[in-house]
C-alpha positions as CSV (number, residue, x, y, z in Angstrom):
1,M,-22.4,-224.6,-7.7
2,P,-25.5,-223.8,-5.6
3,K,-28.9,-224.1,-7.3
4,F,-31.0,-221.0,-8.0
5,P,-33.4,-220.6,-5.1
6,V,-37.1,-221.2,-5.7
7,D,-38.0,-217.6,-4.8
8,A,-35.1,-215.2,-4.9
9,P,-35.6,-211.6,-3.6
10,K,-35.5,-209.1,-6.4
11,R,-32.8,-207.1,-4.7
12,K,-30.5,-210.1,-4.5
13,V,-31.0,-211.0,-8.1
14,L,-30.3,-207.4,-9.2
15,M,-27.1,-207.3,-7.0
16,A,-25.9,-210.5,-8.5
17,L,-26.5,-209.2,-12.1
18,E,-24.9,-205.9,-11.2
19,S,-21.8,-207.7,-10.0
20,L,-21.6,-209.3,-13.5
21,G,-21.6,-205.8,-15.1
22,F,-25.3,-205.3,-15.8
23,E,-26.9,-201.9,-15.3
24,I,-30.6,-201.1,-15.1
25,V,-31.8,-199.1,-18.1
26,R,-35.5,-199.2,-17.4
27,E,-37.8,-200.4,-14.6
28,K,-41.5,-200.7,-15.2
29,E,-43.5,-203.9,-15.5
30,H,-40.2,-205.6,-16.5
31,I,-36.7,-204.7,-15.6
32,A,-34.4,-204.0,-18.6
33,M,-30.7,-204.3,-18.0
34,L,-27.7,-203.9,-20.3
35,R,-24.1,-204.9,-20.0
36,Q,-21.3,-203.4,-22.1
37,N,-18.9,-206.2,-23.1
38,S,-15.1,-205.7,-23.5
39,D,-15.4,-206.4,-27.2
40,G,-17.8,-203.5,-27.7
41,T,-20.9,-205.6,-27.9
42,K,-23.9,-205.2,-25.6
43,T,-25.7,-208.0,-23.7
44,P,-29.4,-207.1,-23.0
45,L,-31.4,-208.8,-20.2
46,T,-35.1,-208.5,-19.4
47,M,-36.8,-210.0,-16.3
48,P,-40.2,-209.5,-14.6
49,N,-40.4,-206.8,-12.0
50,H,-41.7,-208.9,-9.0
51,N,-40.7,-208.7,-5.4
52,A,-39.5,-212.3,-5.5
53,I,-38.2,-213.8,-8.7
54,K,-39.3,-217.4,-9.2
55,A,-36.7,-219.6,-10.8
56,P,-39.0,-220.8,-13.7
57,H,-39.6,-217.2,-14.6
58,F,-36.0,-216.1,-14.3
59,V,-34.1,-218.9,-16.1
60,P,-35.3,-218.0,-19.6
61,Y,-34.1,-214.4,-19.1
62,A,-30.8,-215.1,-17.4
63,P,-27.5,-214.9,-19.3
64,R,-25.3,-218.0,-19.3
65,Q,-22.9,-216.3,-16.8
66,V,-25.4,-216.3,-14.0
67,F,-25.6,-220.1,-14.0
68,H,-22.1,-221.1,-15.2
69,G,-19.9,-218.4,-13.6
70,T,-18.3,-217.4,-16.9
71,N,-17.6,-213.9,-18.1
72,S,-17.6,-214.3,-21.9
């Protein structure tokens, strides 16, 4: 699996998360995203709203699926 880039453009990060089922629910200083799971639960995600997302800032916010490719 390719490693997360040092600086990932915000648009690419958002597109990747949207492909995993996340939707933006709020965008201010941070971007709040939410995914409805098939079992009825919700998975929240919050990340900084920067033009480029640095890996050390993104990793703590990322769901397990972004790095492992699972859809649990």
